[in-house]
C-alpha positions as YAML, in Angstrom:
chain: A
units: angstrom
residues:
- id: 1
  name: MET
  ca: [2.55, -62.74, -121.87]
- id: 2
  name: ASP
  ca: [-0.07, -60.76, -119.95]
- id: 3
  name: ILE
  ca: [-1.74, -62.08, -116.84]
- id: 4
  name: VAL
  ca: [-4.82, -60.57, -115.25]
- id: 5
  name: LEU
  ca: [-5.32, -60.81, -111.50]
- id: 6
  name: ARG
  ca: [-8.78, -60.22, -110.14]
- id: 7
  name: ILE
  ca: [-8.81, -59.02, -106.59]
- id: 8
  name: PRO
  ca: [-12.09, -58.52, -104.80]
- id: 9
  name: ASP
  ca: [-12.74, -54.83, -103.88]
- id: 10
  name: GLU
  ca: [-13.26, -55.89, -100.23]
- id: 11
  name: VAL
  ca: [-9.68, -57.17, -100.15]
- id: 12
  name: VAL
  ca: [-7.97, -54.16, -101.68]
- id: 13
  name: PRO
  ca: [-7.92, -51.98, -98.57]
- id: 14
  name: SER
  ca: [-6.11, -54.70, -96.66]
- id: 15
  name: LEU
  ca: [-3.27, -54.71, -99.27]
- id: 16
  name: ASN
  ca: [-1.89, -51.46, -98.01]
- id: 17
  name: SER
  ca: [-0.63, -50.54, -101.47]
- id: 18
  name: GLU
  ca: [-1.49, -48.26, -104.24]
- id: 19
  name: PRO
  ca: [-3.53, -50.10, -106.87]
- id: 20
  name: ALA
  ca: [-1.17, -49.03, -109.56]
- id: 21
  name: SER
  ca: [1.80, -50.74, -107.88]
- id: 22
  name: LEU
  ca: [0.01, -54.12, -107.20]
- id: 23
  name: GLY
  ca: [0.85, -55.40, -110.65]
- id: 24
  name: ARG
  ca: [4.60, -54.77, -110.15]
- id: 25
  name: GLN
  ca: [4.44, -56.31, -106.66]
- id: 26
  name: ALA
  ca: [2.78, -59.39, -108.02]
- id: 27
  name: LEU
  ca: [5.34, -59.64, -110.84]
- id: 28
  name: GLU
  ca: [8.21, -59.37, -108.44]
- id: 29
  name: ALA
  ca: [6.68, -61.96, -106.08]
- id: 30
  name: LEU
  ca: [6.17, -64.42, -109.02]
- id: 31
  name: ALA
  ca: [9.75, -63.81, -110.25]
- id: 32
  name: LEU
  ca: [11.23, -64.44, -106.74]
- id: 33
  name: ASP
  ca: [9.14, -67.54, -106.26]
- id: 34
  name: LEU
  ca: [10.19, -68.97, -109.68]
- id: 35
  name: LEU
  ca: [13.83, -68.23, -108.84]
- id: 36
  name: ALA
  ca: [13.54, -69.86, -105.44]
- id: 37
  name: LYS
  ca: [12.12, -72.97, -107.07]
- id: 38
  name: ASP
  ca: [14.86, -72.98, -109.69]
- id: 39
  name: LYS
  ca: [12.37, -72.52, -112.48]
- id: 40
  name: ILE
  ca: [14.20, -69.44, -113.84]
- id: 41
  name: SER
  ca: [17.78, -68.11, -113.59]
- id: 42
  name: GLU
  ca: [18.78, -64.78, -112.14]
- id: 43
  name: HIS
  ca: [19.26, -63.58, -115.74]
- id: 44
  name: GLU
  ca: [15.66, -64.53, -116.52]
- id: 45
  name: LEU
  ca: [14.51, -62.78, -113.36]
- id: 46
  name: GLY
  ca: [16.19, -59.64, -114.59]
- id: 47
  name: LEU
  ca: [14.50, -60.04, -118.01]
- id: 48
  name: MET
  ca: [11.10, -60.46, -116.33]
- id: 49
  name: LEU
  ca: [11.53, -57.36, -114.22]
- id: 50
  name: GLY
  ca: [13.02, -55.17, -117.06]
- id: 51
  name: MET
  ca: [16.45, -54.87, -115.42]
- id: 52
  name: ASP
  ca: [19.31, -53.77, -117.63]
- id: 53
  name: ASN
  ca: [22.26, -55.38, -115.87]
- id: 54
  name: ARG
  ca: [23.52, -57.89, -113.32]
- id: 55
  name: PHE
  ca: [24.04, -55.08, -110.74]
- id: 56
  name: ASP
  ca: [20.37, -54.25, -110.82]
- id: 57
  name: VAL
  ca: [19.46, -57.88, -110.39]
- id: 58
  name: ASP
  ca: [21.87, -58.26, -107.37]
- id: 59
  name: ALA
  ca: [20.54, -55.09, -105.77]
- id: 60
  name: PHE
  ca: [16.90, -56.20, -106.17]
- id: 61
  name: LEU
  ca: [17.74, -59.60, -104.70]
- id: 62
  name: LYS
  ca: [19.52, -57.96, -101.76]
- id: 63
  name: SER
  ca: [16.60, -55.65, -101.14]
- id: 64
  name: LYS
  ca: [14.28, -58.63, -100.90]
- id: 65
  name: ASN
  ca: [16.62, -60.58, -98.69]
- id: 66
  name: ALA
  ca: [16.79, -63.35, -101.23]
- id: 67
  name: PRO
  ca: [19.37, -66.01, -100.33]
- id: 68
  name: PRO
  ca: [22.55, -65.90, -102.53]
- id: 69
  name: SER
  ca: [22.58, -68.11, -105.47]
- id: 70
  name: TYR
  ca: [26.23, -68.90, -104.96]
- id: 71
  name: SER
  ca: [26.18, -72.05, -102.87]
- id: 72
  name: LEU
  ca: [28.91, -73.79, -100.91]
- id: 73
  name: GLU
  ca: [29.07, -76.37, -103.58]
- id: 74
  name: ASP
  ca: [29.77, -73.57, -106.11]
- id: 75
  name: LEU
  ca: [32.61, -72.26, -103.90]
- id: 76
  name: ILE
  ca: [34.16, -75.73, -103.53]
- id: 77
  name: ARG
  ca: [33.98, -76.32, -107.35]
- id: 78
  name: ASP
  ca: [35.47, -72.92, -108.14]
- id: 79
  name: ARG
  ca: [38.20, -73.40, -105.58]
- id: 80
  name: GLU
  ca: [39.10, -76.79, -107.11]
- id: 81
  name: LEU
  ca: [39.06, -75.24, -110.65]
- id: 82
  name: ALA
  ca: [41.36, -72.44, -109.42]
- id: 83
  name: ARG
  ca: [43.75, -74.97, -107.89]
- id: 84
  name: ASN
  ca: [43.93, -76.84, -111.20]
- id: 85
  name: LEU
  ca: [44.44, -73.71, -113.29]
- id: 86
  name: PHE
  ca: [47.02, -72.12, -110.93]
- id: 87
  name: PRO
  ca: [48.63, -74.94, -108.92]
- id: 88
  name: LYS
  ca: [51.59, -72.93, -107.73]
- id: 89
  name: GLU
  ca: [49.69, -69.84, -106.69]
- id: 90
  name: ILE
  ca: [47.04, -71.33, -104.49]
...
């Protein structure tokens, strides 16, 4: 899908960006916002931004100071799963 953004010429100088990079910046901002609102997954964010692998997605999220998607609840769930799978080792 293509989306067209119309920005008044009077506002463009305030953006402190090259006009050619504004589309990419808007796409990244949209993807981050959708991820933060749980509308898309990290995998879908990578697809939106044309990233080839999980490492690129992780690096992008880190560069944007995005909070980790691995929550405390995820850790607790994984710890319990590990205890059930390997009861003598943990």
